[in-house]
C-alpha positions, 0 to 999 in steps of 0.5 A: 742645374741648367735647362736642357741644352740646345743640342738635345733631341727635339721634343715632340710637339703636344697640345697644351692639355697633353703637355700639362698632363705629361708634366704632371706625369713627370712630377708623379715619377719624381714622387715615386723615385724620391718623394714629394719634396723632390718635385721642383720646377727645375726637376720636372723640366729636366724629367720632361726634357723642356726648358724650365720656363715651359713648366711656368707656362702651366703652373705658377710655381711649385705649390701650384704644380704639387696642388694640380698633381694632387687634384688629379691623383686625388680624383683618381683614388676617390673614383677608385674607392667610390667604385669599390666601397659600396660593392665590397660592403654588401655582405651582412657579416661585418667581419667578411665585409670589412675583410673584403673591403680591406682586400679591395682597398689594398689592391687599389693601393698596389695598382696606384702605389705612387698615388697612395704613397703621396696621399698617405705621406707626411706633409712636412716640407711641403707647401702649406696649401699642399698639406691642406689638399692632402688632408682634404683628400683623406677626408673625402675618401673617409666620407665615402667609406663612412657613407657606404658603411652607414648605407649598407651595414647600418640597417643590417647589424643591430647596435652598429655605430657606423661612425666609429666603425668607419673611423676604425676601418679607415685608420686600419686601412691607412696603416695597412696601406703604409705597411704594404707600400713600405714593407711589401715582402714582410707585410703582403696583403694576404697577411693583413686580411688574414689577421682581419678575418681572424680578428672578427672571427672572435666577435659576434654581432646580432643582425637587425630583424627584417632589415630594421635598426 
């Protein structure tokens, strides 16, 4: 497909930083509509209403464009999780803490559905470096969750293996997020958190006396 024609309405002039953000916004729009595989230099130029060489002014190639988009969206997602995780895990009851954390996480997912769809998507068909970026983003988020569980719950519940709990919470959270994103009417957040609360209601864990492990 050709670049925008000379007869198109003139685009407003933007500062370089604003233009770069706009190109990333249009790339995110493409991810939302057609998946990450649809993000090409030509497609972003078309969505932004600029000539393709203008996209190359900011990004060396498709891999660099996708990497920059992931850096931005990963940063936003990580900031959200870091804000929520320590607060929602503050309770002494593991079931309540995990259920509240899942509920808060699914709200974050629904607030930024395209970001999380991209971070949780398969990496096939993407440049190798982009797949690595996605995996690293997941690892960073997992690290925040594990640190929060260790710091908040590890000293309050006797015999709690915080590493295993963190891995289970992360795996369950990712699975729940995919269900909410892909089948929202069948799997609303309330159904998933209700299941989590019911599951933990049959488990008992002994609190740590005086807050000691």
